[in-house]
C-alpha positions as a printed Julia matrix, in Angstrom:
132×3 Matrix{Float64}:
 68.99   -0.89  102.18
 67.77   -3.54  104.65
 64.4    -4.27  105.77
 64.11   -4.22  109.48
 61.3    -6.01  111.38
 60.69   -4.58  114.74
 59.11   -7.15  117.04
 58.31   -8.15  120.81
 59.73  -11.45  121.9
 58.18  -11.8   125.09
 54.62  -10.05  123.7
 51.57  -11.86  125.89
 49.2   -11.1   122.88
 49.01  -14.26  120.99
 47.71  -12.06  117.92
 51.1    -9.65  117.74
 52.88  -13.15  118.11
 51.07  -14.75  115.33
 51.61  -11.69  113.19
 54.92  -11.48  113.52
 55.94  -15.42  113.04
 53.82  -14.41  109.54
 55.53  -11.62  108.28
 58.96  -13.49  109.07
 57.6   -16.62  107.09
 56.43  -14.54  104.0
 59.39  -12.73  103.66
 61.62  -16.27  104.34
 59.54  -17.95  101.44
 60.24  -14.44   99.25
 63.7   -14.66  100.28
 63.76  -11.25  101.2
 66.66  -10.34  103.11
 65.61   -8.92  106.51
 66.94   -7.5   109.98
 64.73   -8.51  112.87
 64.97   -6.21  115.95
 63.31   -7.6   119.37
 62.53   -4.19  121.4
 62.16   -6.49  124.49
 65.87   -7.29  124.47
 68.0    -5.33  127.29
 69.93   -2.61  125.32
 67.3    -2.11  122.82
 65.76    0.91  124.1
 66.66    3.23  121.29
 65.69    0.79  118.66
 62.17    0.76  120.92
 61.72    4.63  121.11
 62.54    4.69  117.35
 59.94    2.65  116.7
 57.35    3.96  118.82
 58.01    7.64  117.43
 58.28    6.37  113.77
 55.44    3.8   113.59
 51.39    4.1   113.21
 49.46    2.86  115.9
 46.3     1.49  115.06
 42.69    1.9   116.7
 42.82    2.78  120.4
 46.36    1.76  120.8
 48.63    4.78  122.27
 51.86    2.89  120.75
 52.5     1.11  117.54
 52.4    -2.7   118.09
 54.71   -4.98  116.51
 55.46   -6.23  114.05
 56.51   -2.58  112.1
 58.67   -2.4   108.82
 60.65   -0.27  107.68
 63.69   -0.11  105.48
 66.28    1.09  106.88
 64.53    4.2   108.59
 62.08    4.79  106.19
 58.63    3.1   107.49
 56.81    0.94  105.38
 53.89   -0.16  107.46
 52.43   -2.21  110.13
 51.28   -6.2   109.95
 47.58   -4.8   108.04
 49.65   -2.94  105.33
 52.05   -5.94  104.8
 49.44   -8.39  104.49
 47.35   -6.5   102.43
 50.7    -5.94   99.92
 51.0    -9.66  100.0
 47.44  -10.0    99.08
 47.86   -8.3    96.19
 50.97   -8.87   95.39
 52.45   -5.54   95.49
 55.05   -6.53   98.54
 58.47   -5.39   96.87
 56.58   -1.96   96.56
 55.4    -1.91  100.03
 59.01   -2.9   101.72
 60.7    -0.49   98.82
 63.17   -3.31   97.84
 64.36   -4.56   94.17
 62.24   -7.77   93.03
 65.24  -10.29   92.88
 63.87  -11.1    89.14
 65.22   -7.45   87.99
 68.07   -7.39   89.9
 70.97   -7.0    88.08
 73.0    -9.72   88.64
 70.27  -12.03   87.49
 70.65  -11.11   83.9
 73.12  -12.92   81.67
 75.88  -11.46   79.85
 74.68  -11.31   75.71
 77.65  -12.77   74.98
 77.32  -15.87   77.39
 77.82  -19.8    76.03
 76.59  -22.52   78.11
 78.07  -25.63   77.81
 75.75  -28.27   77.27
 76.04  -32.27   77.52
 74.91  -34.25   74.88
 75.41  -37.85   74.79
 78.94  -37.46   76.71
 79.87  -34.95   74.37
 80.01  -31.14   75.41
 78.98  -28.68   73.06
 78.91  -24.54   73.5
 75.88  -22.99   72.3
 75.44  -18.96   72.21
 72.16  -17.63   74.46
 70.51  -15.25   73.41
 68.72  -12.9    75.61
 66.02  -10.83   75.06
 66.21   -7.4    77.39
 62.43   -5.83   77.72
């Protein structure tokens, strides 16, 4: 599943630009893999239509404004939803992704041994892992 961020590369609205930059900066800082989709690029009309029909507009806006966040085709929310999830430390749940610390590839094998360098000598020690 891929987190998709729908953005506008040529928005004249400074607030939209700031919000887009903040979303991308936070995702980068948390090592979340994502794909940006610039709905203003030529040939992206279908993506723009998808964002507008599946996103949720706020306030007086006729259409949802970028950034709009999806996990594949599943709507996660807009900037305000993203910002709130980040503030209350629920970004993984908001993005519908598995936190990196719980990913299977990060759990060491129970029988794993580690090579440890001590005073120029290499020794092996068993690694004890407690799974919760």
